[in-house]
VOVODO-428270 format. One line per 2 residues: their letters; for each residue x, y, z of N, C-alpha, C, CB. Coordinates in nm, 3 decimals, always signed. Atoms other than C-alpha are relative to their C-alpha. Last residue first. Glycine has a CB too. Layout:
N
A	X:Y:Z:X:Y:Z:X:Y:Z:X:Y:Z; ...
END
This chain:
118
HK	-0.011:-0.126:+0.077:-0.626:-1.241:-1.756:+0.089:-0.019:-0.118:+0.053:+0.113:+0.086; -0.058:+0.025:+0.133:-0.759:-1.538:-1.557:+0.004:+0.132:-0.075:-0.083:-0.107:-0.080
LD	+0.058:-0.087:+0.100:-0.815:-1.452:-1.192:+0.071:-0.025:-0.132:+0.012:+0.149:+0.042; -0.087:-0.102:+0.059:-0.716:-1.748:-0.976:-0.077:+0.083:-0.102:+0.123:-0.065:-0.067
YA	+0.051:-0.044:+0.130:-0.961:-1.938:-0.758:+0.085:+0.114:-0.051:-0.148:+0.043:+0.010; -0.058:-0.129:+0.043:-0.820:-2.135:-0.465:-0.047:+0.031:-0.142:+0.156:-0.004:+0.009
QG	+0.045:-0.107:-0.090:-1.022:-2.409:-0.288:+0.050:+0.139:-0.041:+0.047:-0.030:+0.140; +0.107:-0.077:+0.063:-0.999:-2.666:-0.568:-0.053:+0.112:+0.088:-0.113:-0.091:-0.038
SA	+0.129:+0.043:-0.056:-0.800:-2.913:-0.355:-0.118:+0.076:-0.058:+0.001:+0.016:+0.151; +0.023:+0.142:+0.033:-0.491:-2.875:-0.575:-0.135:-0.049:+0.052:+0.113:-0.087:+0.059
RL	+0.030:+0.011:+0.143:-0.511:-2.494:-0.556:-0.034:-0.144:-0.037:+0.120:+0.050:-0.085; +0.130:-0.064:+0.022:-0.537:-2.495:-0.176:-0.040:-0.008:-0.147:+0.004:+0.147:+0.046
EA	+0.103:+0.091:-0.052:-0.251:-2.748:-0.155:-0.140:+0.059:-0.019:+0.025:-0.028:+0.150; +0.006:+0.116:+0.090:-0.028:-2.536:-0.381:-0.108:-0.098:+0.045:+0.138:-0.071:-0.004
LT	+0.072:-0.040:+0.122:-0.114:-2.223:-0.183:-0.013:-0.117:-0.096:+0.071:+0.117:-0.069; -0.079:-0.088:+0.085:-0.006:-2.404:+0.134:-0.085:+0.043:-0.119:+0.132:-0.069:-0.047
KG	-0.028:+0.040:+0.138:-0.250:-2.548:+0.386:+0.087:+0.103:-0.070:-0.132:-0.020:-0.078; -0.111:+0.094:+0.009:-0.230:-2.497:+0.764:+0.035:-0.044:-0.140:-0.031:-0.119:+0.080
VC	-0.111:-0.021:-0.094:-0.569:-2.334:+0.800:+0.103:-0.110:-0.013:-0.052:+0.008:+0.143; -0.115:-0.060:+0.067:-0.782:-2.372:+0.489:+0.124:+0.008:+0.088:-0.036:+0.138:-0.048
TG	-0.061:+0.093:+0.096:-1.051:-2.616:+0.608:+0.120:+0.057:-0.075:-0.103:-0.045:-0.099; +0.061:+0.015:+0.131:-1.137:-2.409:+0.914:+0.081:-0.090:-0.092:-0.017:+0.134:-0.065
AG	-0.003:+0.143:+0.028:-1.017:-2.464:+1.273:-0.063:-0.028:-0.136:-0.072:-0.079:+0.110; -0.010:+0.043:+0.138:-0.924:-2.100:+1.317:+0.014:-0.148:-0.024:+0.111:+0.066:-0.061
ES	-0.068:+0.129:-0.012:-0.854:-2.016:+1.681:+0.014:-0.066:-0.136:-0.075:-0.092:+0.096; +0.087:+0.109:-0.046:-0.946:-1.662:+1.600:+0.083:-0.126:+0.010:-0.122:-0.020:-0.097
GI	+0.093:-0.035:-0.106:-0.789:-1.320:+1.545:-0.097:-0.108:+0.043:-0.077:+0.115:-0.042; -0.029:-0.121:-0.076:-0.627:-1.389:+1.211:-0.109:+0.019:+0.103:+0.012:+0.125:-0.094
AK	+0.116:-0.082:-0.035:-0.632:-1.743:+1.072:+0.048:+0.122:+0.078:-0.105:-0.082:+0.083; +0.020:-0.023:-0.143:-0.316:-1.881:+0.915:-0.124:+0.086:+0.018:+0.124:+0.067:+0.066
AH	+0.109:-0.090:-0.034:-0.255:-2.034:+0.572:-0.016:+0.007:+0.151:-0.132:-0.046:-0.067; +0.128:+0.065:-0.026:+0.084:-2.199:+0.530:-0.104:+0.104:+0.039:+0.014:-0.107:+0.110
GD	+0.042:+0.033:-0.135:+0.399:-2.056:+0.378:-0.135:-0.066:+0.006:-0.002:+0.123:+0.084; -0.062:+0.127:-0.041:+0.589:-2.040:+0.049:-0.041:-0.044:+0.140:+0.149:+0.013:-0.007
LS	-0.021:+0.087:+0.115:+0.389:-1.774:-0.136:+0.056:-0.136:+0.040:+0.093:+0.066:-0.100; -0.111:-0.048:+0.083:+0.266:-1.624:+0.190:+0.020:-0.099:-0.114:+0.133:+0.015:+0.084
IT	-0.080:+0.106:+0.060:-0.071:-1.673:+0.358:+0.112:+0.065:-0.080:-0.087:-0.094:-0.091; -0.118:-0.038:+0.078:-0.294:-1.466:+0.582:+0.066:-0.123:-0.058:+0.100:+0.079:+0.086
GA	-0.114:+0.089:-0.010:-0.643:-1.498:+0.724:+0.114:+0.051:-0.086:-0.038:-0.141:-0.042; -0.110:-0.021:+0.095:-0.955:-1.300:+0.789:+0.108:-0.104:+0.022:+0.058:+0.142:+0.013
IR	-0.102:+0.104:-0.016:-1.290:-1.301:+0.963:+0.103:+0.017:-0.111:-0.064:-0.142:-0.004; -0.127:-0.053:-0.052:-1.503:-0.991:+1.005:+0.103:-0.109:+0.030:-0.025:+0.081:+0.126
DS	-0.008:+0.032:-0.144:-1.833:-1.176:+0.959:+0.133:+0.041:+0.061:-0.021:-0.149:+0.020; +0.102:-0.064:-0.084:-1.783:-1.153:+0.583:+0.020:-0.045:+0.144:-0.143:-0.036:-0.050
AV	+0.134:+0.050:+0.032:-1.454:-1.262:+0.435:-0.100:+0.077:+0.084:-0.012:-0.155:+0.025; +0.110:-0.032:-0.091:-1.100:-1.123:+0.425:-0.131:-0.059:-0.052:-0.014:+0.152:+0.017
YT	+0.130:+0.030:+0.059:-0.770:-1.240:+0.275:-0.109:+0.029:+0.104:-0.007:-0.149:-0.048; +0.109:+0.003:-0.097:-0.430:-1.095:+0.364:-0.131:-0.019:-0.075:-0.003:+0.131:+0.086
AV	+0.132:-0.042:+0.048:-0.132:-1.180:+0.146:-0.101:-0.013:+0.112:-0.044:-0.083:-0.124; +0.105:+0.067:-0.075:+0.222:-1.192:+0.288:-0.134:+0.058:-0.045:+0.020:+0.016:+0.155
GD	+0.064:+0.107:+0.075:+0.489:-1.102:+0.033:-0.103:-0.080:+0.077:+0.101:-0.091:-0.050; -0.074:+0.126:-0.019:+0.732:-0.898:+0.246:-0.071:-0.121:-0.062:+0.022:-0.025:+0.147
ES	-0.130:-0.009:+0.067:+0.599:-0.569:+0.106:+0.079:-0.130:+0.011:+0.080:+0.115:+0.058; -0.101:-0.085:-0.063:+0.249:-0.661:+0.215:+0.132:-0.006:-0.078:+0.023:-0.043:+0.147
VR	-0.123:+0.077:-0.006:-0.019:-0.800:-0.014:+0.107:+0.093:+0.055:+0.040:-0.060:-0.141; -0.127:-0.071:+0.017:-0.371:-0.668:+0.031:+0.115:-0.099:+0.002:+0.018:+0.106:+0.111
SI	+0.017:-0.139:-0.041:-0.738:-0.760:+0.035:+0.127:+0.080:-0.022:-0.042:+0.007:+0.146; -0.129:-0.063:-0.027:-0.759:-1.095:-0.139:-0.023:+0.149:+0.027:+0.099:-0.021:-0.118
YF	-0.051:-0.078:+0.113:-1.111:-1.228:-0.107:+0.131:+0.066:+0.037:-0.103:+0.107:-0.043; -0.098:-0.097:-0.047:-1.209:-1.507:+0.134:+0.060:+0.070:-0.123:+0.111:-0.068:+0.087
AH	-0.086:-0.042:+0.110:-1.526:-1.689:+0.030:+0.090:+0.111:+0.054:-0.085:+0.049:-0.124; -0.046:-0.139:+0.007:-1.678:-1.869:+0.327:+0.083:+0.022:-0.125:+0.082:+0.038:+0.127
QT	-0.091:-0.022:+0.113:-1.886:-2.188:+0.357:+0.034:+0.149:-0.006:-0.065:-0.048:-0.134; +0.037:-0.111:+0.088:-2.039:-2.243:+0.702:+0.107:+0.016:-0.107:-0.016:+0.133:+0.081
KN	+0.108:+0.042:+0.091:-2.028:-2.572:+0.894:-0.051:+0.112:-0.091:-0.115:-0.054:+0.080; +0.123:+0.016:-0.080:-1.812:-2.413:+1.168:-0.122:-0.027:-0.088:-0.024:+0.125:+0.084
SQ	-0.028:-0.015:-0.141:-1.548:-2.305:+0.913:-0.133:-0.007:+0.075:+0.075:+0.133:+0.031; +0.115:+0.029:-0.086:-1.541:-2.401:+0.548:+0.046:+0.012:+0.145:-0.059:-0.142:-0.029
CH	-0.024:+0.081:-0.120:-1.295:-2.239:+0.312:-0.130:-0.026:+0.073:+0.101:+0.069:+0.094; +0.125:+0.053:-0.056:-1.293:-2.096:-0.041:+0.034:-0.092:+0.117:-0.084:-0.077:-0.109
IV	-0.026:+0.130:-0.062:-0.996:-1.879:-0.141:-0.127:-0.042:+0.072:+0.123:+0.006:+0.099; +0.092:+0.049:-0.103:-1.056:-1.596:-0.385:+0.050:-0.134:+0.052:-0.145:-0.013:-0.057
LP	+0.092:-0.109:-0.032:-0.829:-1.382:-0.606:-0.091:-0.038:+0.116:-0.085:+0.037:-0.124; +0.137:+0.015:+0.052:-0.550:-1.640:-0.600:-0.086:+0.119:+0.042:-0.063:-0.132:+0.050
FQ	+0.096:+0.048:-0.099:-0.197:-1.513:-0.532:-0.137:-0.017:-0.065:-0.007:+0.097:+0.119; -0.049:+0.126:-0.055:+0.093:-1.479:-0.777:-0.095:-0.062:+0.103:+0.134:+0.023:+0.064
TF	+0.013:+0.105:+0.102:-0.069:-1.214:-0.996:+0.044:-0.136:+0.052:+0.081:+0.037:-0.124; +0.140:+0.037:+0.019:-0.125:-0.994:-0.690:-0.017:-0.108:-0.105:-0.081:+0.122:-0.039
FD	+0.038:+0.116:-0.079:+0.246:-1.002:-0.601:-0.142:-0.047:-0.030:+0.013:+0.031:+0.147; +0.131:+0.044:+0.043:+0.345:-0.767:-0.883:-0.042:-0.129:+0.071:-0.001:-0.021:-0.151
DE	+0.069:+0.050:-0.117:+0.629:-0.594:-0.701:-0.138:-0.054:-0.033:-0.010:+0.108:+0.104; -0.092:+0.047:-0.102:+0.888:-0.516:-0.969:-0.071:-0.071:+0.114:+0.080:+0.115:+0.053
AV	-0.085:+0.105:+0.055:+0.654:-0.494:-1.269:+0.092:-0.059:+0.106:+0.082:+0.054:-0.117; +0.080:+0.121:+0.017:+0.395:-0.303:-1.070:+0.086:-0.115:-0.050:-0.117:+0.025:-0.096
AV	+0.028:+0.054:-0.132:+0.650:-0.047:-0.952:-0.080:-0.130:-0.011:-0.076:+0.102:+0.086; -0.123:+0.059:-0.051:+0.779:+0.005:-1.306:-0.026:-0.065:+0.135:+0.112:+0.106:+0.012
AG	-0.025:+0.120:+0.079:+0.427:+0.059:-1.440:+0.126:-0.071:+0.049:+0.012:+0.034:-0.149; +0.091:+0.105:-0.044:+0.350:+0.303:-1.158:+0.024:-0.130:-0.074:-0.144:+0.044:-0.020
HA	-0.046:+0.044:-0.131:+0.659:+0.511:-1.238:-0.087:-0.113:+0.052:+0.001:+0.117:+0.099; -0.124:+0.075:+0.020:+0.564:+0.527:-1.606:+0.053:-0.053:+0.133:+0.107:+0.088:-0.068
FS	+0.033:+0.127:+0.063:+0.207:+0.628:-1.523:+0.124:-0.086:-0.015:-0.067:+0.023:-0.137; +0.072:+0.080:-0.100:+0.321:+0.898:-1.281:-0.033:-0.137:-0.055:-0.128:+0.072:+0.045
LL	-0.098:+0.047:-0.097:+0.576:+1.027:-1.532:-0.066:-0.087:+0.107:+0.073:+0.118:+0.065; -0.085:+0.099:+0.066:+0.312:+1.045:-1.804:+0.103:-0.057:+0.096:+0.069:+0.062:-0.121
AV	+0.080:+0.121:+0.017:+0.065:+1.222:-1.575:+0.083:-0.112:-0.063:-0.123:+0.028:-0.087; +0.016:+0.061:-0.132:+0.329:+1.473:-1.467:-0.078:-0.130:-0.011:-0.071:+0.098:+0.096
AG	-0.130:+0.055:-0.039:+0.424:+1.541:-1.829:-0.009:-0.069:+0.135:+0.106:+0.110:+0.004; -0.027:+0.119:+0.081:+0.061:+1.584:-1.933:+0.130:-0.067:+0.040:+0.005:+0.037:-0.146
VL	+0.090:+0.105:-0.049:-0.007:+1.825:-1.646:+0.024:-0.130:-0.076:-0.148:+0.044:-0.015; -0.047:+0.038:-0.132:+0.300:+2.030:-1.741:-0.086:-0.114:+0.057:-0.002:+0.121:+0.095
RA	-0.123:+0.078:+0.018:+0.206:+2.034:-2.108:+0.051:-0.051:+0.134:+0.109:+0.085:-0.069; +0.039:+0.129:+0.058:-0.150:+2.146:-2.026:+0.122:-0.090:-0.019:-0.073:+0.020:-0.134
LH	+0.063:+0.077:-0.107:-0.018:+2.421:-1.797:-0.038:-0.140:-0.051:-0.124:+0.073:+0.054; -0.108:+0.040:-0.090:+0.215:+2.547:-2.069:-0.055:-0.088:+0.113:+0.071:+0.124:+0.058
MG	-0.078:+0.105:+0.068:-0.072:+2.545:-2.320:+0.112:-0.050:+0.090:+0.058:+0.051:-0.133; +0.079:+0.123:+0.000:-0.296:+2.734:-2.078:+0.073:-0.114:-0.065:-0.132:+0.022:-0.070
AS	-0.007:+0.050:-0.138:-0.024:+2.996:-2.022:-0.079:-0.131:+0.011:-0.055:+0.105:+0.100; -0.129:+0.068:-0.014:+0.005:+3.030:-2.401:+0.018:-0.053:+0.143:+0.115:+0.096:-0.036
AP	-0.004:+0.120:+0.084:-0.369:+3.102:-2.433:+0.131:-0.076:+0.017:-0.019:+0.036:-0.148; +0.084:+0.106:-0.059:-0.382:+3.343:-2.139:+0.004:-0.130:-0.081:-0.144:+0.048:+0.012
TL	+0.139:-0.038:+0.021:-0.088:+3.530:-2.287:-0.084:-0.107:+0.068:-0.035:+0.014:-0.154; +0.101:+0.104:+0.002:+0.258:+3.486:-2.151:-0.138:+0.061:-0.021:+0.004:-0.082:+0.131
RS	+0.066:+0.000:+0.131:+0.505:+3.754:-2.254:-0.106:-0.109:-0.009:+0.103:-0.018:-0.110; +0.038:+0.134:+0.045:+0.612:+3.833:-1.901:-0.073:+0.011:-0.132:-0.087:-0.072:+0.106
KR	+0.143:+0.026:+0.007:+0.772:+4.172:-1.861:-0.024:-0.141:-0.053:-0.070:+0.104:-0.090; +0.040:+0.057:+0.128:+1.135:+4.194:-1.754:-0.149:-0.032:+0.003:+0.083:-0.126:-0.033
PM	+0.060:+0.133:-0.003:+1.208:+4.422:-1.465:-0.048:-0.043:-0.138:-0.116:-0.002:+0.097; +0.137:-0.009:+0.039:+1.442:+4.715:-1.530:-0.059:-0.140:-0.003:-0.014:+0.069:-0.135
END
């Protein structure tokens, strides 16, 4: 003989609420662990200021890849990359700007890198 469900609409709602809460908690906990292990954004400046062709540009951090290479973008569809221990490189252009070839330490020392204070 089949067993009848004893769930009422109220108890079904409570079960659903518990399930949603548990999933949200697990998602938050998993995200916190991932951020702690791969928190590259705190190691890179939020903005890097460069001059190219007599124009001042603000390059904003866009992403950091798994291997620790940060991509910065500015208006006019120009971009560049830099790693924690490497030199700035232009993407898709010859790049004779004031940032190309500098390390993060050099960009910070010259006042071209702006870190987010938190």
